[in-house]
C-alpha positions in Angstrom: 66.6 -185.6 -43.4 69.5 -187.7 -42.1 68.3 -190.6 -40.1 70.7 -192.6 -38.0 69.9 -196.1 -36.9 71.4 -196.8 -33.4 72.9 -200.1 -32.8 70.4 -200.5 -29.8 67.5 -201.3 -32.1 69.1 -204.8 -32.6 68.2 -205.6 -29.1 64.6 -205.8 -30.1 64.3 -207.2 -33.7 60.4 -207.7 -33.5 57.9 -207.2 -36.2 57.5 -203.5 -35.5 61.3 -202.9 -35.8 61.4 -204.9 -39.1 58.6 -202.8 -40.5 60.5 -199.6 -39.5 63.6 -200.9 -41.2 61.7 -201.7 -44.3 60.3 -198.2 -44.5 63.6 -196.6 -43.8 65.3 -198.6 -46.6 62.4 -197.5 -48.9 63.1 -193.8 -48.0 66.7 -194.2 -48.8 66.1 -196.1 -51.9 63.7 -193.6 -53.3 65.8 -190.5 -52.4 63.6 -189.0 -49.9 66.0 -189.0 -46.9 69.5 -190.3 -46.0 69.6 -193.4 -43.8 72.7 -194.5 -42.0 74.2 -196.2 -39.0 77.2 -194.8 -37.3 79.3 -197.9 -37.6 79.5 -200.8 -40.1 78.8 -203.4 -37.6 75.2 -202.2 -37.1 74.6 -202.2 -40.9 76.1 -205.6 -41.2 73.9 -207.0 -38.6 70.9 -205.4 -40.2 71.7 -207.2 -43.6 71.6 -210.4 -41.6 67.9 -210.0 -40.4 66.1 -212.8 -42.2 62.7 -211.2 -41.8 63.7 -208.2 -44.0 62.9 -208.3 -47.8 65.6 -209.0 -50.2 65.1 -205.5 -51.5 65.6 -203.9 -48.1 68.7 -206.0 -47.4 70.1 -204.9 -50.8 69.5 -201.4 -49.8 71.3 -201.8 -46.5 74.2 -203.4 -48.2 74.3 -200.4 -50.5 74.3 -198.1 -47.5 77.2 -200.0 -46.1 79.1 -199.8 -49.3 78.5 -195.9 -49.4 79.0 -195.2 -45.8 82.1 -193.3 -46.3 80.2 -190.8 -48.5 77.3 -190.8 -46.1 79.5 -189.9 -43.2 80.3 -186.7 -45.1 76.7 -185.8 -45.0 76.6 -186.6 -41.3 79.6 -184.1 -40.9 77.7 -181.2 -42.4 74.3 -181.6 -40.8 73.6 -180.0 -37.4 70.3 -181.8 -36.7 69.3 -185.3 -37.3 67.0 -188.1 -36.2 68.4 -191.1 -34.3 66.3 -194.4 -34.0 67.0 -196.0 -30.6 65.6 -198.7 -28.4 64.2 -198.4 -25.8 62.6 -194.9 -26.4 59.4 -194.4 -24.6 58.9 -190.8 -25.9 60.6 -188.8 -28.6 63.2 -186.3 -27.1 66.0 -184.0 -28.0 69.7 -184.0 -26.8 72.6 -182.0 -27.8 76.0 -183.8 -28.6 79.2 -182.3 -30.2 77.4 -179.3 -31.6 74.6 -181.4 -33.1 70.9 -181.6 -32.2 69.7 -185.1 -32.1 66.0 -186.0 -32.2 65.7 -189.5 -30.6 62.7 -191.6 -31.7 61.7 -195.2 -31.3 61.5 -197.6 -34.4 57.7 -197.4 -34.0 58.1 -193.7 -35.0 58.4 -194.9 -38.6 55.4 -197.1 -38.7 53.7 -195.9 -41.8 54.7 -195.1 -45.4 53.4 -191.5 -45.0 56.1 -190.9 -42.3 59.0 -191.6 -44.7 57.8 -189.2 -47.5 59.8 -186.0 -48.3 59.9 -183.4 -45.7 57.1 -180.9 -46.2 58.3 -177.3 -46.8 55.7 -174.8 -46.1 56.0 -171.1 -47.2 53.6 -168.4 -47.8 53.6 -169.2 -51.6 55.3 -171.6 -53.8 57.8 -169.0 -55.3 59.1 -168.5 -51.8 60.3 -172.2 -51.5 62.1 -171.9 -54.9 64.0 -169.0 -53.6 64.9 -170.7 -50.4 66.1 -173.7 -52.4 68.3 -171.3 -54.2 69.7 -170.1 -50.9 70.6 -173.6 -49.7 72.2 -174.3 -53.0 74.5 -171.3 -52.7 75.0 -172.2 -49.0 76.3 -175.7 -50.2 78.4 -174.2 -52.9 80.0 -172.0 -50.2 80.7 -175.2 -48.1 82.1 -177.0 -51.3 79.3 -179.4 -51.0 77.4 -178.5 -54.2 76.6 -182.2 -55.1 74.4 -182.7 -51.9 70.9 -183.3 -52.9 68.0 -181.2 -51.3 64.5 -182.4 -51.9 61.1 -181.6 -50.3 57.4 -181.4 -50.9 56.6 -177.7 -51.3 53.4 -176.4 -49.8 52.1 -172.9 -50.0 50.0 -171.5 -47.1 49.2 -168.0 -48.1 49.7 -165.2 -45.6 46.4 -165.5 -43.9 46.1 -169.4 -43.9 49.6 -170.5 -43.3 49.2 -171.0 -39.6 46.3 -173.4 -40.3 48.5 -175.4 -42.8 51.2 -175.5 -40.3 48.8 -176.8 -37.6 47.8 -179.6 -40.0 51.4 -180.7 -40.3 51.9 -180.4 -36.6 48.9 -182.5 -35.8 49.4 -185.1 -38.7 48.8 -188.6 -37.6 51.1 -190.5 -38.3 53.5 -187.7 -37.8 55.0 -186.2 -41.0 58.4 -184.2 -41.1 57.9 -180.6 -41.9 59.5 -177.1 -41.8 58.0 -173.6 -42.3 59.5 -170.2 -43.0 57.5 -167.2 -42.6 58.2 -163.4 -43.0 58.7 -161.4 -39.9 56.9 -158.3 -41.3 59.0 -156.3 -39.0 59.4 -152.6 -39.9 62.6 -152.0 -38.1 65.0 -154.1 -36.1 63.2 -153.9 -32.7 59.7 -153.8 -33.9 57.2 -156.5 -33.1 56.4 -159.3 -35.3 53.6 -159.0 -37.9 50.2 -160.8 -37.3 51.1 -163.8 -39.5 54.3 -164.5 -37.6 52.6 -164.0 -34.2 49.7 -166.4 -35.1 51.9 -169.1 -36.3 54.3 -169.0 -33.4 51.3 -169.7 -31.1 50.9 -173.0 -33.1 54.5 -174.3 -32.5 55.4 -176.0 -29.3 59.1 -176.6 -29.9 59.7 -178.8 -26.8 56.8 -181.1 -27.9 56.4 -180.8 -31.7 59.8 -182.4 -32.6 58.8 -183.5 -36.1 58.2 -180.0 -37.3 60.4 -176.7 -37.1 59.3 -173.1 -37.5 61.6 -170.3 -38.6 60.6 -166.6 -38.6 62.8 -164.5 -40.7 65.1 -161.8 -39.1 64.5 -159.6 -42.1 61.1 -158.1 -43.0 60.1 -160.3 -45.8 61.9 -162.8 -48.1 62.4 -160.2 -50.8 64.7 -158.4 -48.3 67.1 -161.6 -48.5 67.7 -161.1 -52.2 71.3 -159.8 -52.7 71.7 -156.4 -54.2 73.8 -158.0 -57.0 70.9 -160.1 -58.2 68.8 -157.0 -58.4 71.5 -155.2 -60.3 72.0 -158.1 -62.7 68.3 -158.5 -63.3 67.5 -154.8 -63.9 70.6 -154.5 -66.2 68.6 -156.9 -68.6 65.5 -154.8 -68.5 64.9 -151.6 -70.4 62.7 -148.6 -69.9 61.6 -149.5 -66.4 62.0 -146.1 -64.7 60.7 -147.3 -61.2 63.2 -150.1 -61.1 66.1 -147.9 -62.4 65.3 -145.6 -59.3 65.3 -148.7 -57.1 68.6 -149.6 -58.4 70.2 -146.3 -57.6 68.8 -146.6 -54.1 70.3 -150.0 -53.7 73.7 -148.9 -54.9 73.6 -146.1 -52.4 72.7 -148.4 -49.6 75.4 -150.9 -50.6 78.1 -148.2 -51.0 77.3 -146.8 -47.6 77.5 -150.4 -46.0 74.2 -150.0 -44.3 72.9 -153.5 -45.1 70.6 -153.6 -42.0 68.5 -150.9 -43.6 67.9 -153.2 -46.6 66.7 -155.9 -44.2 63.6 -153.9 -43.4 62.7 -151.5 -46.2 59.5 -152.5 -48.2 61.1 -153.9 -51.4 57.7 -154.6 -53.2 55.8 -151.2 -52.4 58.5 -148.9 -51.4 59.0 -147.1 -48.0 57.6 -143.7 -47.2 58.6 -141.2 -44.6 55.3 -141.7 -42.8 56.2 -145.4 -42.3 59.5 -144.5 -40.8 58.2 -141.9 -38.3 55.4 -144.5 -37.3 58.3 -146.7 -35.9 58.8 -144.1 -33.2 62.3 -145.6 -32.8 64.8 -142.6 -32.6 67.9 -144.5 -33.6 66.2 -146.1 -36.6 64.6 -142.8 -37.7 68.0 -141.1 -37.6 69.6 -144.0 -39.5 67.0 -143.8 -42.2 67.2 -140.1 -42.6 70.8 -140.4 -43.4 69.6 -141.8 -46.7 68.1 -138.4 -47.9 71.0 -138.4 -50.4 69.5 -141.5 -52.0 65.8 -140.4 -51.9 64.3 -139.6 -55.1 61.5 -137.3 -54.0 62.1 -134.2 -51.9 61.4 -134.9 -48.2 58.8 -132.3 -46.7 60.9 -129.9 -44.5 58.0 -129.3 -42.3 57.5 -133.0 -41.6 61.2 -133.4 -40.9 61.0 -130.5 -38.5 58.0 -132.0 -36.7 59.4 -135.5 -36.7 56.2 -136.9 -38.1 54.2 -137.1 -41.3 51.9 -134.0 -41.2 49.5 -135.8 -43.8 48.9 -138.5 -41.1 48.5 -141.5 -43.3 50.7 -143.6 -45.6 48.6 -143.3 -48.7 48.8 -139.5 -48.6 52.5 -139.4 -47.9 54.5 -138.4 -50.9 58.0 -138.5 -49.4 59.5 -141.6 -50.7 62.5 -142.9 -48.8 62.9 -146.1 -50.9 61.5 -146.5 -54.4 59.6 -149.8 -55.0 60.7 -152.8 -57.1 57.0 -153.9 -57.7 54.5 -156.4 -56.6 55.9 -159.3 -58.5 59.3 -159.1 -57.2 59.8 -162.7 -56.3 58.2 -164.1 -59.4 60.6 -161.9 -61.5 63.7 -162.9 -59.5 62.8 -166.5 -59.7 62.4 -166.3 -63.4 65.9 -164.9 -63.6 67.5 -167.4 -61.4 66.0 -170.3 -63.1 67.8 -169.1 -66.3 71.2 -168.9 -64.8 73.4 -171.4 -63.1 73.6 -171.4 -59.2 77.4 -171.3 -59.4 77.3 -168.2 -61.7 74.9 -166.3 -59.5 76.8 -167.2 -56.4 80.1 -166.1 -57.8 78.4 -162.8 -58.9 77.1 -162.3 -55.3 80.1 -163.5 -53.4 81.6 -160.2 -52.6 78.3 -159.1 -51.0 77.4 -162.4 -49.3 80.7 -163.6 -47.9 82.9 -161.6 -45.6 86.1 -163.0 -44.2 85.1 -166.4 -45.4 81.8 -166.3 -43.6 78.5 -166.3 -45.5 75.7 -163.8 -44.6 74.3 -164.9 -41.2 70.6 -165.2 -42.3 71.6 -167.1 -45.4 73.7 -169.5 -43.4 70.8 -170.0 -40.9 68.3 -170.7 -43.6 70.8 -172.8 -45.6 71.6 -175.0 -42.5 67.8 -175.3 -41.6 66.9 -176.7 -45.1 69.9 -178.8 -45.4 69.2 -180.4 -42.0 65.6 -181.2 -42.8 65.7 -181.8 -46.6 68.9 -183.6 -47.3 68.5 -186.8 -49.4 70.2 -189.3 -51.4 70.1 -189.5 -55.3 68.0 -192.6 -54.9 68.8 -195.9 -56.4 66.7 -198.8 -57.3 68.2 -202.0 -55.8 
């Protein structure tokens, strides 16, 4: 994360402040965060603090030397931490389109607090795909050289709220973000159990050192661009289920109904029973327009009754969307790992970018991870 040292801390250069400056210098030097001051005078003054170690002073001199580059980082983040004095309790303010988390020097009093930001997801493959998203976001912003780093942590769908609570209650406080699936079946449906449970554990006005993001889409798999599926499946042979899935995706893409892709069940497929269960007339109407892409005949009796006459998902044989398979993310991550981010971004650009603006959810996720996980390359000084 970008951490700005405000000039006001020079009004109280006590042992606690010196300790914080030592830790922040270490975070910058080890490539865990980006440390800066908004003006050269502050950095120059810090290098004159005699109580600082020679290593810390050398680090702040390096920051001063690289300030022009660091200011570029400052221009692309929308959320950062500012160390100020006095600061009796951490707070948030908005200024010039940026969210500033103001903390006292004592906020950074322990080495555990300057470790890489914890990135909590439902499993580790998820964090790898999210890192791919932020890399594409940075390519789109012509900032591909910016370093993103974090300590990944998997929570599992049933235990992720407890893992988030551990980060929230960490003492000393550790920086952390969490992204979870919404598990929504259609745009206006309620959140799934996991998202609802974890939201209860986040107090955004109080827990300033952590951030929770619930996807707008159903699951992380729904964020995968159609083109990545096309490119992946084109390299596979003899997989009839996935060939049917590919035909379905082409239909959805050609019809320009991307919101449907946000809520279909990529892994297991979507059945007519699931659509009627939504009881959302506009959504049902939109989905039924996909009959031309459906690869099983839809039961006319069910369509006439506007409900599944078999009354359960397992018994329903009317398939709206074919399945990709349970190991969707693992397969896609393996594909991404063997291609360059630039190459994949260019392949997906026509789908992801419209009128120079990247897909809204990709931008939200990219900016979130950039803000919390930006770091320096790290230099031993």
